[in-house]
C-alpha positions in Angstrom: -18.9 -16.2 3.1 -18.7 -13.9 7.0 -16.5 -10.9 6.7 -15.6 -9.0 9.0 -14.0 -5.7 10.0 -13.1 -3.0 12.3 -16.3 -0.2 12.4 -15.0 3.3 12.9 -15.7 6.8 11.8 -13.3 9.7 12.7 -15.5 12.3 14.5 -13.6 16.1 15.1 -10.4 13.8 15.3 -12.5 10.7 16.4 -12.8 7.8 16.1 -16.8 6.7 16.2 -16.7 2.8 16.0 -19.1 0.1 17.0 -20.0 -4.3 16.2 -22.3 -6.6 16.1 -21.8 -10.1 17.0 -22.6 -11.8 13.9 -24.3 -11.8 10.2 -26.5 -13.9 8.8 -27.2 -15.3 5.3 -30.2 -14.6 4.3 -32.3 -11.9 4.8 -35.2 -13.2 6.9 -33.7 -14.9 9.4 -30.4 -12.1 9.6 -30.6 -10.1 12.3 -29.8 -6.2 11.8 -28.1 -3.9 14.7 -30.1 -0.5 12.8 -31.1 2.2 14.9 -29.6 0.6 17.9 -28.4 3.0 20.2 -24.8 3.3 21.7 -22.5 6.2 23.3 -18.4 6.9 22.7 -15.9 9.1 24.7 -12.7 9.4 22.9 -9.3 10.5 25.0 -6.6 12.2 23.4 -2.6 12.4 24.7 0.5 14.0 23.9 3.4 11.6 22.9 6.2 11.4 21.0 5.3 10.9 17.9 2.8 13.8 18.2 -1.2 12.9 19.2 -3.1 9.8 20.0 -6.3 8.9 20.5 -8.5 6.2 22.9 -11.9 5.2 22.0 -14.1 3.5 24.5 -18.1 3.0 23.0 -21.3 1.3 24.7 -22.5 -1.0 21.9 -23.4 -4.2 23.5 -22.9 -3.5 26.7 -26.3 -0.6 27.3 -27.6 1.3 25.5 -26.4 4.5 26.7 -29.0 5.9 29.4 -29.7 9.4 28.8 -29.6 9.8 32.9 -26.1 7.9 33.5 -24.2 9.8 30.1 -25.5 13.0 31.6 -24.1 11.7 34.7 -20.7 10.9 33.5 -18.0 13.4 35.0 -16.3 13.9 31.6 -12.9 16.9 32.8 -12.9 14.1 35.9 -12.4 11.2 33.9 -9.3 13.2 31.3 -7.4 14.0 34.3 -7.6 10.6 36.2 -6.5 9.3 32.8 -4.1 12.2 32.1 -5.5 12.5 29.0 -5.4 16.3 27.6 -8.3 16.2 26.1 -12.1 14.7 25.9 -14.9 14.4 23.3 -18.0 12.7 24.3 -19.5 11.1 21.1 -22.7 10.4 22.0 -25.9 9.1 21.6 -26.0 7.6 18.6 -27.5 5.1 16.8 -26.2 2.9 13.9 -27.3 3.0 10.2 -26.4 -0.2 8.5 -27.5 -3.3 9.5 -24.5 -5.2 9.9 -20.7 -5.5 10.9 -18.8 -7.1 13.4 -15.2 -5.9 15.3 -12.2 -7.8 15.3 -11.1 -8.8 19.1 -13.8 -6.6 20.8 -14.5 -9.7 23.6 -11.4 -9.4 24.4 -11.1 -5.3 24.6 -10.2 -3.7 27.8 -13.5 -2.8 29.9 -14.2 0.1 32.4 -17.2 1.6 33.9 -17.1 5.8 33.7 -19.6 6.9 36.3 -22.6 4.0 35.8 -22.2 2.8 32.3 -19.3 0.2 31.0 -17.4 0.7 27.7 -15.4 -1.4 25.7 -11.4 0.0 23.5 -12.5 0.0 20.0 -9.9 2.0 18.6 -6.1 3.3 19.5 -4.9 6.0 16.4 -2.7 7.9 15.7 -3.7 11.5 14.2 -2.7 13.5 11.3 -2.5 16.3 9.4 -5.2 15.5 7.2 -8.3 15.0 10.8 -11.0 17.5 10.4 -10.8 20.2 12.7 -13.9 20.8 14.7 -16.6 23.1 12.6 -15.4 20.9 8.7 -18.5 19.4 7.4 -18.3 16.9 4.2 -14.3 17.2 4.5 -13.1 13.9 3.9 -10.6 12.2 6.7 -8.0 9.5 6.6 -8.8 6.5 8.8 -7.0 4.0 9.3 -9.3 0.5 10.5 -10.1 -2.5 9.1 -14.0 -1.8 8.3 -17.0 -3.9 6.7 -20.2 -2.8 6.2 -23.6 -4.3 5.0 -27.0 -3.0 4.7 -29.4 -5.2 3.4 -31.7 -5.9 0.4 -34.6 -3.1 0.8 -33.4 -1.5 3.9 -32.7 2.4 3.1 -29.4 3.9 2.5 -28.9 7.2 2.8 -26.5 8.8 1.1 -24.3 11.5 -0.1 -23.1 11.7 -3.9 -20.8 14.7 -4.7 -19.4 15.5 -7.6 -17.9 13.4 -10.4 -19.7 10.9 -8.9 -18.4 10.4 -5.3 -20.6 8.6 -2.7 -21.0 8.7 0.4 -22.9 6.2 2.6 -24.5 6.6 6.6 -23.1 4.7 8.4 -25.0 6.8 11.9 -27.0 9.3 12.7 -26.6 11.8 15.9 -29.0 13.0 18.6 -27.0 15.3 20.6 -27.1 18.3 17.8 -30.8 17.6 17.3 -32.6 15.0 20.1 -35.3 14.8 18.2 -33.3 13.5 15.1 -35.4 9.6 14.1 -34.5 7.0 11.7 -37.9 8.6 9.7 -36.3 11.9 9.5 -33.2 11.2 7.6 -36.0 10.4 4.5 -36.3 14.7 4.1 -32.9 15.3 5.7 -31.0 17.0 3.0 -32.8 20.4 2.9 -31.4 20.4 7.2 -28.1 20.2 5.9 -26.4 23.2 3.9 -25.2 20.8 0.7 -22.6 22.1 -0.7 -22.7 23.5 -4.9 -22.9 20.1 -6.8 -23.7 18.0 -3.6 -27.5 15.9 -3.2 -28.5 14.0 -0.9 -30.7 11.2 -1.3 -32.4 8.1 0.4 -33.5 4.6 -1.4 -34.2 1.7 -0.8 -31.6 -1.2 -2.0 -32.5 -3.2 -4.5 -29.8 -5.9 -3.2 -27.2 -6.0 -0.3 -24.7 -3.0 0.0 -21.2 -3.6 1.2 -18.8 -0.9 2.3 -14.9 -1.0 2.6 -12.2 0.3 3.3 -9.3 -0.3 1.5 -6.0 -2.0 3.0 -6.7 -0.6 6.3 -7.9 2.5 5.1 -11.9 4.0 5.3 -12.8 7.6 3.8 -15.2 8.9 5.8 -17.0 12.3 6.9 -19.7 14.0 8.5 -22.7 16.8 8.2 -23.1 19.7 10.6 -25.3 17.4 12.6 -22.2 15.2 13.1 -23.9 12.3 11.0 -20.9 9.8 9.9 -20.3 8.7 6.3 -18.3 6.0 4.7 -17.3 6.4 1.6 -18.3 3.3 -1.0 -15.5 3.4 -3.6 -15.2 1.6 -6.5 -16.7 -1.5 -5.5 -18.8 -2.4 -8.6 -19.0 -5.7 -9.4 -18.1 -6.1 -13.3 -20.1 -7.4 -15.6 -20.5 -9.1 -18.9 -21.7 -6.1 -20.5 -18.9 -3.6 -19.3 -15.3 -3.0 -20.2 -12.7 -1.3 -18.3 -11.1 2.1 -20.6 -8.1 2.9 -20.1 -6.5 6.7 -21.3 -3.0 6.6 -21.5 -1.1 9.6 -21.3 1.6 9.6 -23.6 3.6 12.4 -22.0 3.0 11.6 -17.9 2.7 8.1 -18.6 0.0 8.2 -16.4 -3.2 5.7 -16.9 -7.0 6.8 -16.3 -9.8 3.6 -15.6 -13.4 3.5 -15.7 -16.1 0.9 -16.4 -18.4 1.0 -18.7 -21.2 -0.6 -21.4 -19.6 -1.1 -24.5 -21.5 0.6 -26.1 -20.8 4.1 -24.4 -17.4 3.1 -24.9 -17.2 3.4 -28.1 -18.6 6.7 -28.3 -15.0 8.0 -26.5 -12.6 10.4 -28.4 -10.0 11.2 -27.2 -7.0 13.9 -29.2 -2.9 13.5 -28.2 -0.9 13.4 -26.1 -3.9 10.7 -25.2 -5.0 7.3 -26.3 -7.8 5.0 -25.4 -8.0 1.1 -25.4 -10.8 -1.1 -23.5 -10.7 -4.3 -21.9 -12.8 -7.1 -20.4 -12.0 -7.2 -16.9 -11.0 -10.8 -15.9 -11.7 -10.1 -11.8 -14.7 -10.0 -10.4 -14.4 -6.7 -8.9 -11.7 -4.6 -8.4 -11.1 -1.2 -6.1 -8.6 1.9 -6.2 -7.3 3.1 -3.4 -6.1 6.5 -3.7 -4.3 8.2 -6.7 -0.4 6.8 -7.3 1.0 10.4 -6.8 -1.5 10.4 -3.8 -0.1 11.0 -0.3 -0.9 8.2 2.4 -4.8 9.8 2.7 -5.8 8.2 0.0 -6.4 10.7 -2.5 -7.7 10.3 -5.6 -8.0 12.5 -8.6 -10.6 11.8 -11.1 -12.2 13.5 -14.3 -14.7 13.3 -16.3 -14.9 12.1 -20.4 -18.9 11.7 -21.6 -20.6 11.0 -19.2 -18.0 8.8 -17.3 -16.0 9.3 -14.1 -11.8 8.5 -14.9 -9.9 7.8 -11.6 -6.5 8.3 -12.2 -5.3 4.5 -11.1 -1.4 4.2 -12.6 1.2 6.3 -13.7 3.8 3.7 -15.4 7.5 5.0 -13.6 9.3 4.4 -17.2 8.8 3.6 -20.7 7.6 0.1 -21.1 10.4 -2.1 -22.1 10.5 -4.2 -25.4 11.5 -8.6 -24.1 14.7 -9.4 -26.5 12.5 -12.0 -27.7 9.9 -9.5 -29.3 6.9 -10.8 -27.4 6.2 -8.7 -25.0 6.8 -5.9 -22.9 7.1 -5.5 -19.4 6.8 -2.1 -17.5 6.6 -1.1 -13.8 4.2 1.0 -12.7 2.5 2.9 -9.1 -0.5 2.4 -8.5 -2.9 1.4 -5.2 -5.8 -1.9 -6.3 -7.5 -4.4 -5.1 -8.7 -7.5 -7.9 -11.5 -9.9 -6.1 -11.7 -13.2 -8.1 -14.9 -15.5 -6.3 -15.0 -18.9 -6.1 -15.0 -21.1 -8.4 -13.6 -19.6 -11.0 -10.1 -21.2 -12.9 -7.9 -17.9 -13.3 -5.3 -17.4 -15.3 -0.8 -16.5 -14.5 2.8 -16.7 -16.3 5.6 -17.3 -14.5 8.9 -15.5 -15.6 12.2 -17.4 -15.7 12.6 -16.2 -12.2 9.7 -17.8 -11.0 7.9 -14.1 -11.0 3.8 -14.7 -10.7 1.9 -12.2 -13.2 -2.1 -12.8 -13.1 -4.1 -11.8 -16.1 -6.0 -8.9 -15.6 -8.1 -8.3 -18.8 -7.6 -8.9 -22.5 -9.3 -7.4 -25.9 -12.2 -8.6 -26.6 -11.8 -11.9 -29.1 -8.6 -12.3 -27.9 -6.4 -14.8 -28.7 -4.3 -17.5 -26.4 -1.1 -16.4 -26.2 0.0 -18.6 -23.8 1.5 -21.5 -25.9 3.9 -18.5 -27.8 5.7 -16.6 -24.0 9.5 -16.0 -24.2 12.4 -18.9 -23.3 12.6 -20.1 -19.5 8.6 -18.1 -19.2 5.8 -20.9 -18.9 1.7 -20.0 -17.9 -0.5 -22.0 -15.3 -3.8 -21.6 -14.0 -5.1 -21.8 -10.2 -8.8 -23.3 -9.9 -10.2 -20.8 -6.7 -11.9 -23.0 -3.8 -12.6 -19.4 -1.5 -12.0 -15.6 -3.1 -9.3 -14.9 -4.2 -7.7 -11.0 -2.9 -4.7 -9.5 -5.6 -3.4 -6.5 -3.6 -0.5 -4.3 -5.9 -0.2 -1.3 -2.6 2.8 0.1 -4.6 5.5 -0.7 -7.4 4.4 -3.2 -9.5 5.4 -4.9 -12.8 2.8 -5.4 -15.6 3.9 -7.8 -18.8 2.0 -6.9 -21.5 1.3 -9.1 -25.0 2.7 -7.0 -27.9 -0.7 -6.6 -29.6 -1.9 -5.2 -26.5 -4.6 -8.0 -26.3 -3.9 -9.0 -22.7 -2.4 -7.7 -19.7 -0.6 -9.6 -16.6 0.4 -7.7 -13.5 2.4 -9.1 -10.8 4.0 -10.1 -8.9 1.7 -12.2 -7.1 2.0 -15.7 -4.8 -1.3 -17.8 -5.5 -3.4 -18.9 -3.2 -1.7 -21.1 -0.4 2.0 -19.5 -1.0 3.4 -18.0 1.2 6.4 -15.6 1.3 9.2 -17.8 1.6 11.2 -16.4 4.5 14.8 -13.8 4.1 17.7 -15.3 5.3 19.2 -13.5 8.3 22.4 -13.4 6.0 22.6 -13.1 2.0 24.7 -12.8 0.1 25.5 -11.1 -3.1 28.2 -9.9 -6.6 27.2 -7.3 -9.6 27.7 -7.1 -12.9 28.9 -3.0 -13.9 29.0 -1.5 -16.7 30.9 1.7 -16.4 29.1 4.6 -18.9 32.2 7.1 -18.8 30.1 10.4 -17.4 32.1 10.4 -15.4 34.5 7.9 -13.0 31.3 6.8 -10.5 28.6 6.7 -12.9 27.8 3.1 -13.8 25.1 0.3 -14.0 25.1 -2.2 -11.8 23.1 -5.5 -12.1 22.6 -8.4 -9.5 21.8 -11.9 -10.1 19.3 -13.1 -6.4 19.9 -16.7 -6.7 23.6 -17.1 -8.4 25.9 -18.9 -7.1 29.5 -17.8 -6.3 31.2 -20.5 -8.6 29.0 -19.1 -11.5 29.8 -15.3 -11.5 33.6 -17.2 -11.5 32.5 -18.9 -14.9 31.6 -16.1 -16.7 33.6 -14.6 -19.4 33.2 -10.9 -18.6 32.4 -9.5 -22.4 34.2 -6.2 -23.5 33.0 -3.4 -20.9 32.0 -5.8 -18.0 33.7 -5.6 -15.2 32.9 -8.1 -12.1 31.9 -7.1 -9.0 32.5 -7.1 -5.3 31.3 -10.3 -3.6 29.7 -9.6 0.3 27.9 -10.4 2.6 24.6 -8.3 3.6 23.4 -7.6 6.2 19.6 -5.8 6.3 17.2 -8.9 7.4 14.9 -7.4 5.1 14.3 -5.3 2.5 12.7 -4.1 -1.2 13.9 -3.1 -4.1 10.9 -1.7 -5.1 11.4 -0.3 -9.4 14.6 0.3 -10.3 16.2 2.7 -13.3 14.3 3.7 -16.2 15.8 4.1 -19.6 18.4 1.0 -19.6 18.0 -2.8 -20.7 16.3 -4.6 -17.3 18.6 -7.4 -16.9 21.1 -9.4 -19.4 22.0 -12.3 -19.7 25.5 -13.9 -18.4 25.0 -17.3 -17.9 24.0 -19.5 -20.8 23.0 -22.3 -18.8 20.3 -20.3 -16.4 17.1 -19.7 -18.4 16.5 -16.0 -19.3 18.4 -12.9 -18.2 19.8 -13.5 -14.8 21.2 -10.8 -14.3 18.3 -7.8 -13.0 19.5 -3.6 -12.9 19.1 -3.3 -9.3 21.6 0.5 -8.9 22.6 3.3 -11.2 25.5 5.0 -9.6 25.7 8.2 -11.2 28.3 10.7 -9.6 30.1 11.1 -6.5 33.3 12.6 -4.8 36.4 11.4 -3.2 36.7 11.0 0.5 40.2 10.1 0.8 42.5 7.9 -0.3 44.6 5.7 1.8 47.4 2.8 0.9 44.5 0.7 1.5 42.3 2.1 -1.6 39.5 4.6 -1.4 37.3 6.1 -0.2 34.2 7.9 -1.7 30.6 8.9 -1.7 28.0 7.7 -4.3 24.7 8.8 -5.4 23.0 6.0 -6.1 19.8 6.1 -8.4 17.5 3.4 -6.6 14.7 2.8 -5.2 14.9 0.6 -1.9 14.1 -0.1 1.4 16.7 -1.8 3.7 15.6 -3.0 7.2 17.5 -4.3 10.0 15.5 -5.5 13.4 16.0 -4.4 16.6 18.1 -6.7 18.5 20.7 -6.5 15.8 24.1 -4.2 15.9 25.2 -2.3 14.1 28.3 0.3 12.6 28.3 3.5 12.0 30.3 6.2 10.3 29.5 9.6 11.0 31.5 13.1 9.0 32.9 15.7 10.4 29.4 17.6 9.2 27.2 14.9 11.4 26.4 13.0 8.0 25.5 8.8 9.4 26.4 6.3 7.3 25.2 3.1 8.2 26.8 -0.2 6.8 25.0 -2.6 4.9 27.3 -4.5 2.9 31.3 -5.8 3.8 33.8 -8.4 0.8 34.2 -11.5 1.3 36.4 -13.8 -0.4 34.1 -16.0 -3.1 37.1 -19.1 -3.2 37.4 -18.7 0.7 33.8 -17.7 2.6 35.1 -16.5 5.6 32.4 -15.2 7.6 33.4 -13.0 10.8 31.1 -12.4 13.5 29.8 -8.8 13.3 28.1 -8.7 16.9 31.1 -8.2 18.4 31.3 -4.7 19.1 35.3 -4.1 18.7 35.3 -6.0 15.2 35.8 -3.0 13.2 37.7 -0.8 15.0 40.8 -1.7 13.0 39.1 -0.7 10.1 40.5 2.5 8.3 38.1 5.3 8.1 38.1 8.9 6.5 40.0 11.3 8.4 38.2 13.2 11.7 35.0 10.2 11.1 34.4 8.3 14.4 33.4 5.3 14.2 30.5 3.6 16.6 28.4 0.6 16.7 25.2 -0.3 18.6 22.6 -2.6 19.5 19.1 -1.4 18.3 16.8 -1.1 20.3 13.5 -0.9 17.2 14.0 -1.6 14.0 15.6 0.6 11.4 15.1 0.9 7.8 17.0 2.7 5.9 14.4 4.3 2.9 16.4 5.4 -1.0 12.9 6.3 -2.1 14.8 8.1 -5.4 19.1 8.8 -5.2 20.8 7.3 -2.0 24.2 8.3 -0.8 26.2 5.7 -0.4 29.8 5.5 1.1 32.0 3.2 -0.8 35.4 1.2 0.0 37.8 -0.5 -2.3 41.2 -1.9 -2.3 43.4 -4.3 -0.5 40.9 -3.8 3.0 37.2 -5.9 2.8 34.7 -3.9 0.5 32.0 -2.5 2.7 28.9 -0.5 1.6 27.5 2.6 3.6 24.6 3.7 3.3 23.3 7.4 4.7 20.3 8.0 7.2 
């Protein structure tokens, strides 16, 4: 299957990029871009968002003749474009054999001096960008890249401690104009490697693919300005390999390695660690970064025996035993991509909420569990007609058979499925259990697919009360994880299979802002991990405290027996709605999308009483 991607490399805070027109399918017929010459120019601009870079590349337009390159007045060009800084980057030559640049034919072109270039990258520079003089330092480049190195061709690589491997993408001829492809075989002594690093040249026994992970590539450069991309964990799994997981009972961290079954049998650990080995179902596994890393994709690694383990996941809660006693479920944070190859038959299970979980690993000799699923659950298999990539980018759910024999991860979309559109207006209602620690502490459970009629049919068990029925104004959002150490689901409707109400928030504390004849107004601290999105063009309603804190209304009460939805696009709709003394009310049309992101505890303003209930979140 042909692959495409953007090629680039950050150099002195630049993105070096280029392309080939095609990739072949056989060794004999495949063209190669190896050792083809090109030049680049990167321009830097100041904006309200910081420093941005626009990079122009000559590849496949011209081979950047030296006389024409040296005749360009880079300072004059930068001044003409309004750039605060310009960085010439060339001449350079490719070391890979094939790649492809999406949209290259449609990209903007322009002349600098006698040479024509095309735009290949526009990037926002962040704090992880290396500065001039920094070598062998990782940087993260946002790009969709796929580099291909042919079988029997040479590969030039840096090998760092703990097994990190970086493959040379291009070599420079502006630090050493005499540097050539032939000289790369013995480059090691010339580049002053850090302690513990190695440089090696090797003939490839098979094609080598080097990819980014979901638009994030790890790159670095050496003192001669040769550029390298990190080859992430892209090893294809074999029948002789197992996935060994180390779990720390104290930190709830998972560390993962792939190794032979013989190596796995020799590993020993002591508490609080425990060890397990599984057979991976996917054909290929890629870990993008440690779960606790920042966006720059930092990996945490450690060695045990002769193996390198990667920090692959962190549980957010202790595993929760399902009421059936058949499975454990948990929430974890991970950044992983799995590839299942064409022709495979891949098992999955579906819970009572219609969430799908794909089988990712099983214990050696593990038995089929499909005939013993909890009520309301079912299993299925998908026959793949193309490669299937499953991406876990943040908080996911894991379903584990109680004997540890099988692991499923999700929720996922099966091949061909699409995410259902989010309605413009969503009705919500909750079942609430006050917990007694203070007047504000409670647990709030929501059933996204239950109707108001079903809510009315519930006879509230002792200790439970029905929450308000409301309309939600966010046109998109995400519940990334749920509070820990309490049941994640509860069953209130026997006619609906499974536990239909899910924990959505846990108000912990609060304070009374004002008590009025119409009811009370309070600010509560709510434990939840949510993201609410309001699209550009939407009218929003805000309340501002005397201290300048701004709260955005995201839910408003409706009568569940006689739903009457007011037109909240009117600017004066809430002019008469009560508000705390000395607070100001305003409304506006959003010029850009507004995101309310609560990663742990949200500050929420609530109105309760004879007026329609409303809920506002601090932005």
